[in-house]
N, C-alpha and C positions, 0 to 999 in steps of 0.2 A: 220418711215409712215406707219400705219396699211394698210391692203388690203382694207377695208373697204374705206377708205378716198382717197386711190388713184383711185379706182372706182369711186367714186362719182365725181370725177375731170374729168373724162374721157369723152370728146364730144360724142363719137360713142362707145358706150358700148354693147358688144355681150357677150353670156355666154352659161355654160351649166349647166344644172339640171338633178339631177340623185342622188341615192345614192348605192352603195358608188360610188365614182369618180376615184379612183386612178388608174382603168385601163384605161382611157380614153386618146385619143390621141389629142383630137377637139383643145386643147388649142395651145399647141406648133404647129400644122399646119395653125390655123387662125393667131398667131402672126407672124409666119414666112411668111405667105400670106401678111399680112398689111406691113412688111420689106419691103418686094420683091417690093410691089406696092407703095410704099413711102407714105402711111397712118399712119403718126405719129398721129392723134388724135383719132385713133380707138385703142381699147385693146379688150381681150377676158379671161373672168375670168371663174373657175370654182366653181358653187354654188351648194355643195352636201345640199340637204333637207332632214331630217331623216322621215318628214312626206309630201304629198302633199298639207296639210293644212297651210305649210308654205310659198307657194309660192306668196301669194296677199301681206305677209309682204316685200317678195323679191322685186318685182315690185314698193312698197313703198320706199323703202331705197335707189331703182337706178330708179329715173325715168329716168335717162340717157339711159337706157337699148332699144336697137332697135332690137333686136331677142334673142332667145334663140336655143338652140337644148335641145331636151330631150332625155335623155338615161334610161335604166332600172332603176326602175321597172314600169315609169309614162307616156308611150307611151299613156296608155289607160284611167288611172284617171285623165290626165290633162285636158280631154276634159269638165270636171264639171267644169272649173276653165276658162274657154276661151269666148270671146265674139263674134265670129265668126269662122267658119270653111270652108276652103276649098272644095269643091263639093267632091275630091277624097278623103281627108280625113275622112271626113262625112260617105263616104259610107264603108272605112274599119273600120272604130271603132279606129285608133289609128292618135296618131301626133308625130312628131318627129322634127318638126320645127316650130316656135313661129314667128310670124315677131309682132311689137309693133309700131303701128302707131296711133300718137294722143291719145295716152293712153287707145287705143283699142288693143284687144290681139285678133290674128289670128292666126289659127292653121293650117297646111300645113304636110305633108307627103314627104319627098325626100326619103326614102328609096326605093321607087318605082321606080323612076329613077334609082337611084344607083345599086338596086338587078337587075335590067333587063338587063341593059347593060353588068355589071359583068358576069350574069349566060349567055347570049346570046356568049361571048366571051369565055368562058369557055367549054361549050357543042358542040358549032361550028355546024358543019354539022351532028353531032348525034341528033340535034333537030328533025329533020325530021320522025327520028323514036320514038319520047319519046311522049307516052301517058298518061303517071301517073307516081307520086312522092311521095314518102314517105317524109311528112313535121315533124319534130321531135320538139315539144313544142308548146303551145296554146297561147302565149304571145302576145304584141303589136308587136314585130317583123315578127312573124308569119303571121299575117293578111296580112303585106305588100307582103310578098313571096306568100300567096293564091292568091293576087290579081293578083298580074305578072304572074302566073303558068295560072290563069283563062283567062286572055287574051292572053296566046300563045298558047290556047287550051290545055293546059296538067293538066287533073285531079290529084284531089291531094287525099290523104288518111291521116289524120292527126295521131300523136301518143302522147300519154300521159304518164305520170306514175302513173297519178290518174284516175280512173273510171269514166266515165261520161263526163269528160272534152272535149276528142278526139272520133276519129273514133274507136282507137284499143289502147289499153296498149301495153306495149313491149311483154308482154308476149303472146299475141296474134300473134306475127313475126314467122310465121312458115317459112319453108325452100323454098316452091312454092312462098310464097307470095314475100319473098326478092328477089330470084333469077329473076322473074319477073317484077320487077319494078326497071328501071336501072338508075332513080335520088334519091336522099336520101339528104334531105336537112336540116343541125341539126341549128334550131332558138333559142335553149337554150342558156345558158351560161354555161354550162358543160364543163370544160376543160380551162375555161379562167383564165389567172394567178391572183392569184398567185397559184390557185387549178388545176393546170396542168395535174396531174394524174387523174383527172375524163373523162369520155365519156360516150353518151347516153348508153344505154345499149341494143345495137343491135346484133345478134347472128352473127358477123363479120367473123365466118368458112365459111359462107354461101356467102359471095360476091364474085367478079368475078373480072376479067379484062373489063367485058362489063359494070361496075358500075362508076357512077359519083357522087363522096360527094362534096358536097358544105358545106360549115361550115361558119356561119356568125360570129363566135369568129375571132380575126385577131391576138390576145394577148395571146399565142404565134401564130407565124407565121405557125408554125406545131403543131396542136391540137394531142390529142391521139388519136381521132374520125379520123384525117387524117392520123396517122402512122398506124393504125390498117388496115384503107383500103387501104395504099399501100401494105401494107404485102400479101392482096389476091390481087394486081394486079390493084385496081381500082383507076381512076383517081381522084385527089384530088383536091380543091381549096381552099383558106381561103377569109375571109370577106372585106380584104385590099382595093381592087378594088372598091368593093360595097361602102365602108367608104369615098374613095376619091369622087365616083360620087355622094353620096348623100351629103357631104359638099359642092362641088361645086354647086350642084343645091340647097341647103341651103341659100348659098350666092347671086345667083340670085334671090331668093324670096326676100331676105331683101332689094337687089338693084334694085327691081323692073324690073329684066332683062327678 
């Protein structure tokens, strides 16, 4: 039996779009959730789209789709293909959850809730003295991060490899700046499996025990970014708790909770 046929027979179908999808934990997470909760008529599929233009075809192929997660590189591109947007997703310009309701697609952002809880748990009482953060990357994931930081009263400086995309490029990161900003958040896929040897081009030698390095990457659990930070005494955290948080928020959205 082909996957296409099997999925078309599922009364309640959910899934993930992005490209590629080999790194994703979502299918296993939701299938285990469905099994635990006795939801035998539910399933979760992986739908790699090599281009966003394939999205309408996916919806036509599976009219039984009730919800989708969205990952790299489509969190921003998908906005042009949706019927409506939640106000928070619209304000930040990125979507990672789609609810399909009577054929209408509505975009949401559950990264906000997942990241906010995870970051608060990570930095704890140190939050009181944090007024600035470096945010590495300018993609869809960074938009949720910037939104949460604004809400927390933490000013952000964005960093990119390309001139004109962010406040700074990596070559601008001098010692005084690095040592003055305690929170550094990697929103790029650098270091994600299978290219685990990669890391953002930070001057890691200037990090110290007062730094908090948060990596949205969760596979591997300890990225090169984190390892290099730990060598300098920095506190480090991966994106796994954020992932669990955003997945549960997505489920609440799909179930109208």
